[in-house]
Structure formats: structure tokens, C-alpha cells
C-alpha positions as CSV (number, residue, x, y, z in Angstrom):
1,M,-75.8,4.3,46.0
2,L,-74.5,2.9,42.7
3,A,-78.1,2.6,41.4
4,D,-78.5,6.5,41.2
5,L,-75.3,6.5,38.6
6,P,-76.5,6.0,35.0
7,A,-75.4,2.9,33.5
8,S,-73.4,2.1,30.4
9,R,-75.2,2.2,27.2
10,T,-75.5,3.6,23.2
11,E,-78.3,5.4,22.0
12,A,-79.6,4.7,18.8
13,D,-78.3,8.3,17.6
14,G,-74.8,6.9,18.7
15,T,-74.7,9.1,21.9
16,A,-72.8,6.7,24.9
17,V,-73.1,7.1,28.4
18,V,-69.6,6.0,29.5
19,R,-68.2,4.9,33.3
20,V,-64.8,5.8,33.9
21,L,-63.2,4.4,36.8
22,S,-59.9,6.0,38.5
23,Y,-57.8,3.6,40.9
24,N,-54.5,3.9,42.8
25,I,-53.7,0.1,43.2
26,R,-50.5,0.4,45.1
27,S,-48.9,-1.9,42.7
28,M,-51.3,-4.7,43.5
29,C,-49.4,-5.1,47.2
30,D,-52.9,-5.2,49.1
31,D,-55.8,-7.6,48.6
32,T,-56.0,-8.2,45.2
33,A,-59.8,-10.4,46.0
34,A,-60.6,-7.2,47.3
35,L,-59.5,-5.0,44.6
36,A,-61.3,-7.1,42.3
37,R,-64.7,-7.2,43.8
38,V,-64.5,-3.0,44.2
39,I,-63.3,-2.8,40.1
40,R,-66.5,-5.2,39.2
41,A,-68.9,-4.0,41.0
42,C,-68.3,-0.5,39.7
43,A,-68.5,-1.5,36.1
44,P,-66.7,0.5,34.4
45,D,-66.3,0.6,30.8
46,V,-62.5,2.1,31.5
47,L,-60.8,1.9,34.1
48,C,-57.8,4.4,34.4
49,V,-55.1,2.5,36.9
50,Q,-52.8,4.6,38.9
51,E,-49.3,2.7,40.6
52,A,-50.0,-0.7,38.4
53,P,-47.0,-3.7,39.0
54,R,-44.1,-2.1,37.4
55,F,-41.1,-4.6,38.0
56,F,-41.0,-8.6,37.9
57,R,-43.8,-10.0,35.8
58,W,-45.7,-7.3,35.6
59,R,-47.3,-8.0,32.5
60,K,-48.6,-11.2,34.4
61,A,-49.4,-9.3,37.4
62,A,-51.6,-6.8,34.7
63,A,-53.2,-9.5,33.0
64,R,-54.0,-11.4,36.4
65,L,-55.8,-8.4,37.1
66,A,-57.9,-7.6,33.5
67,R,-59.4,-11.7,34.0
68,A,-60.3,-11.0,37.8
69,T,-62.1,-8.0,36.8
70,G,-63.9,-8.8,33.3
71,L,-62.0,-6.0,31.4
72,T,-59.0,-5.9,29.0
73,Y,-55.9,-4.7,29.0
74,T,-55.0,-1.1,26.6
75,T,-51.8,0.5,27.2
76,G,-49.8,1.3,29.7
77,G,-48.1,0.1,33.3
78,A,-43.8,-0.4,33.7
79,T,-43.8,1.4,30.0
80,T,-45.3,4.6,31.6
81,A,-43.8,3.9,35.5
82,G,-47.4,3.4,36.4
83,P,-50.7,4.7,34.7
84,M,-52.5,2.0,32.9
85,I,-55.5,1.5,31.0
86,L,-57.8,-1.5,31.2
87,T,-61.2,-1.2,28.9
88,S,-64.0,-3.8,28.6
89,L,-65.4,-5.2,25.7
90,R,-68.0,-2.7,24.5
91,A,-64.4,-0.5,24.2
92,H,-62.8,-0.4,20.7
93,V,-60.2,0.3,20.7
94,E,-58.2,2.8,18.1
95,R,-54.9,4.2,19.4
96,T,-52.6,3.6,22.5
97,E,-49.9,6.1,23.4
98,E,-47.1,5.7,26.1
99,V,-45.3,8.8,27.3
100,L,-42.8,8.8,30.5
101,L,-42.8,12.7,31.0
102,P,-39.4,14.6,32.1
103,R,-37.7,13.2,35.0
104,T,-36.7,15.2,37.8
105,P,-33.2,13.8,39.4
106,G,-33.7,12.4,42.9
107,L,-37.4,12.3,41.8
108,H,-39.8,8.9,40.5
109,Q,-40.2,8.4,36.5
110,R,-43.7,10.0,35.9
111,G,-45.7,8.9,32.8
112,L,-49.1,9.1,31.4
113,A,-50.9,5.9,29.2
114,I,-53.2,7.3,26.6
115,A,-56.0,5.5,24.5
116,E,-58.2,6.8,22.2
117,L,-61.3,4.5,22.0
118,R,-64.5,4.1,19.7
119,F,-67.8,3.4,21.7
120,G,-70.6,2.2,19.0
121,T,-70.2,3.1,16.1
122,A,-69.9,7.3,16.6
123,A,-68.8,8.4,19.9
124,R,-65.2,8.8,20.1
125,L,-63.1,9.3,23.1
126,G,-59.6,10.3,24.3
127,V,-58.4,8.7,27.9
128,V,-55.4,9.6,29.7
129,S,-54.4,8.1,33.0
130,C,-51.9,9.9,34.6
131,H,-50.2,9.4,38.5
132,L,-48.7,13.6,39.2
133,S,-45.1,14.2,41.0
134,L,-45.6,14.6,44.9
135,A,-43.0,17.8,44.3
136,A,-45.1,20.5,44.0
137,A,-42.9,22.3,41.1
138,E,-42.6,19.5,38.8
139,R,-46.2,18.5,39.3
140,R,-47.5,21.8,38.3
141,R,-44.8,20.7,35.0
142,Q,-46.4,17.7,34.6
143,A,-50.2,19.1,34.4
144,G,-49.2,21.5,31.7
145,L,-47.8,18.7,29.6
146,L,-50.4,16.5,30.2
147,L,-52.7,19.2,28.7
148,D,-50.5,19.7,25.5
149,R,-51.1,15.8,25.0
150,L,-54.6,15.7,25.5
151,A,-55.2,19.0,22.9
152,A,-53.5,16.7,20.4
153,L,-55.2,13.7,20.5
154,D,-57.1,13.3,17.6
155,V,-60.9,12.8,18.9
156,P,-63.2,15.2,19.6
157,H,-64.1,14.9,23.3
158,A,-61.3,13.2,26.2
159,V,-61.1,12.6,30.1
160,A,-58.3,12.5,32.3
161,A,-57.9,10.3,35.3
162,G,-55.6,9.8,38.1
163,D,-53.7,10.7,41.5
164,I,-52.9,14.1,41.2
165,N,-51.3,14.3,44.4
166,E,-52.7,17.0,45.6
167,R,-55.7,19.0,46.9
168,P,-58.4,20.7,44.7
169,D,-56.9,24.1,46.2
170,G,-53.1,23.0,44.7
171,R,-51.6,24.8,41.6
172,A,-51.3,21.9,39.4
173,F,-55.2,20.8,40.3
174,G,-56.4,24.4,39.4
175,A,-54.6,23.9,36.1
176,L,-56.5,20.9,35.1
177,A,-60.0,22.4,36.2
178,G,-59.1,25.5,34.7
179,T,-59.2,24.0,31.3
180,L,-61.0,20.9,32.1
181,R,-64.1,19.8,34.1
182,D,-63.7,18.7,37.6
183,G,-66.4,15.8,37.3
184,W,-66.7,15.9,41.4
185,A,-67.3,19.7,40.6
186,V,-69.6,19.7,38.1
187,K,-71.6,17.1,39.6
188,P,-71.2,15.6,42.9
189,W,-72.1,11.9,43.3
190,G,-71.2,9.1,46.2
191,G,-68.4,10.7,48.6
192,E,-66.1,13.3,47.9
193,H,-62.8,12.3,49.7
194,T,-60.1,9.4,48.4
195,T,-57.5,9.1,51.1
196,P,-57.1,7.3,53.2
197,P,-59.8,4.5,53.1
198,A,-60.7,4.4,56.8
199,R,-60.9,7.8,57.6
200,P,-60.9,9.7,54.0
201,H,-60.5,13.6,54.7
202,Q,-58.9,14.6,51.7
203,R,-59.7,14.3,47.6
204,I,-56.3,14.2,45.5
205,D,-58.0,11.7,42.8
206,A,-60.4,13.0,39.9
207,V,-61.8,12.5,36.8
208,F,-62.1,15.7,34.4
209,A,-63.9,15.7,31.6
210,T,-63.3,18.3,28.5
211,E,-66.0,20.7,27.1
212,G,-68.8,19.0,25.6
213,L,-69.1,16.2,27.4
214,E,-71.8,15.8,30.2
215,V,-70.7,15.0,33.7
216,L,-73.6,12.6,35.0
217,G,-72.4,11.9,38.0
218,C,-69.0,11.9,39.9
219,G,-67.3,10.7,43.1
220,V,-66.4,7.6,45.1
221,P,-68.9,5.0,44.9
222,A,-71.0,3.5,48.0
223,G,-73.6,1.0,48.4
224,L,-71.6,-1.2,46.2
225,P,-72.9,-4.7,45.6
226,G,-71.1,-7.4,47.1
227,V,-68.2,-5.2,48.5
228,S,-68.1,-4.5,52.4
229,E,-66.4,-1.4,53.8
230,R,-63.8,-3.6,54.7
231,D,-62.9,-4.4,51.0
232,L,-62.9,-0.7,50.5
233,R,-60.2,-0.2,52.9
234,A,-58.4,-3.5,52.5
235,A,-57.9,-2.9,48.8
236,T,-55.1,-0.4,48.7
237,D,-54.5,3.0,50.1
238,H,-56.9,4.9,48.1
239,L,-60.6,5.3,47.5
240,P,-61.9,4.5,43.3
241,V,-63.4,7.7,41.8
242,L,-66.0,6.4,39.4
243,A,-67.6,9.0,36.8
244,A,-70.3,8.8,34.6
245,L,-69.5,10.7,31.2
246,R,-72.4,11.2,28.0
247,V,-70.2,11.2,25.0
248,P,-72.0,13.0,22.1
249,A,-72.1,10.9,18.7
250,E,-69.5,12.6,16.4
251,Q,-70.6,14.9,13.8
252,P,-69.7,13.7,9.9
253,A,-67.5,15.5,7.9
254,V,-69.1,17.7,5.4
């Protein structure tokens, strides 16, 4: 049940509990009302989108999704070939970056949407939304480039979330989990498998966190208020992954 996952909050010492939702929305080609209901019920502080609208009037589509979910457009979309980040008003956006990854001829362009966020007056968090390649060799290279970008962020803690396009026993997934902490493996909560929604049998979507972030729970949410099983099947062709993370307060420089 969603109530088992800690709610967003900021403590007196600056520590923040932040909800991060990763969701492949298939360019909003499915039931957008159901999609909005699912996202709102998850109550994310940060929404890492994959397959955001990328073509004609994509910015209007992104704005429409933001309005429907009570979130704010932050970065990405067509400019990153699909990954996008939306945030709640709780997040103060310090910096954004849009990255196009090297493209293999004949394969789809891929990119990263990146944001550096602050929650309250102290807790800072870097966020990367990603959607890795369908081709194994390119996917493995992209995982390495993602880790490089994450390490270069000017923040003490960071999270990467997205559609990895392979299961945890794959090389790209393993590279990410070998450097970062796989949220489901650390603190499983809710369901595990993310595709296909009607009969999920594989986990190819994930939330990864750097050392120092406490994973309070991570998985496919169940028992969402006001959301039916039909909504989850109709919204898109993936199930969402929701994580609650405790972000430590940033220590002052000495």
C-alpha cells in the first residue's frame, strides 16, 4: 500500500524525505487522464519521465502533463530525445542540463535530462532521467556515460532513474548497480516487475541512488488512492517505479 511509503517532508536539521517517480509514458499516446491519476496518486517531488512527447508541439504536451499532475516542467523532452524531469513546487531548481548521447547510426538518438535540486534550505540532490538503448553494446556505453555525468554533478548526493531496457542481470544494469545502489534491491517495496502492465514479468525500469542516500522504499506502487488496475494498464506500456529517499542535509564548508 502507498501508505507504507514515507511521505515527503523536511526535518528541522535540513534532512529531507524526497519521493522520486520514474515512468515511461510512451509519448502520452495512451489514456492521458489515467496517466495523470497515477502520477498524482504517487505524489512525487521529482518525476523522471522517459519517452516524453518529442515532436509537433511537444512543449505544449509537456505543459499539459505538468498541469494535470500538479508539477512543474524542469528540463528535457525533445531536447534530450525523450527523458524529461518534472518537479513539485517543493523543489528549488539550481541548475539543469540537457545531454544528447553519441548515436549509433541506424539506432534511435538517446539523451539525459539532468537537474540539480535543493529541498528546504539544506538538502541538495542531483537527478538524471535516462532511457537507454535497445542495443546491448550501445546500452553498456550509455551506462558508463551516465555514471560519468552523475559523478561530475556539483551535488553531494544524486539519483538516476529510468528505463534501462534490460533486466538486472544485464551488463548495463549491472554497471549502474555496481556503482550506485539499486533501490529495489536495497529496500524492496510494492511490486517488482514493470512490463507489460497487464502481466508484468520483468524489471527493466529502476531508481538508483548514490551512497549516502537512505532508500526508504522502492518499487511499483500498489493501492494508489483513486487509481484502478485499469488505469495502470491504460496509462502507458510500463508500470511506474516510486522511491522514497532520505537526503542528508548538506554540511557547511569549513
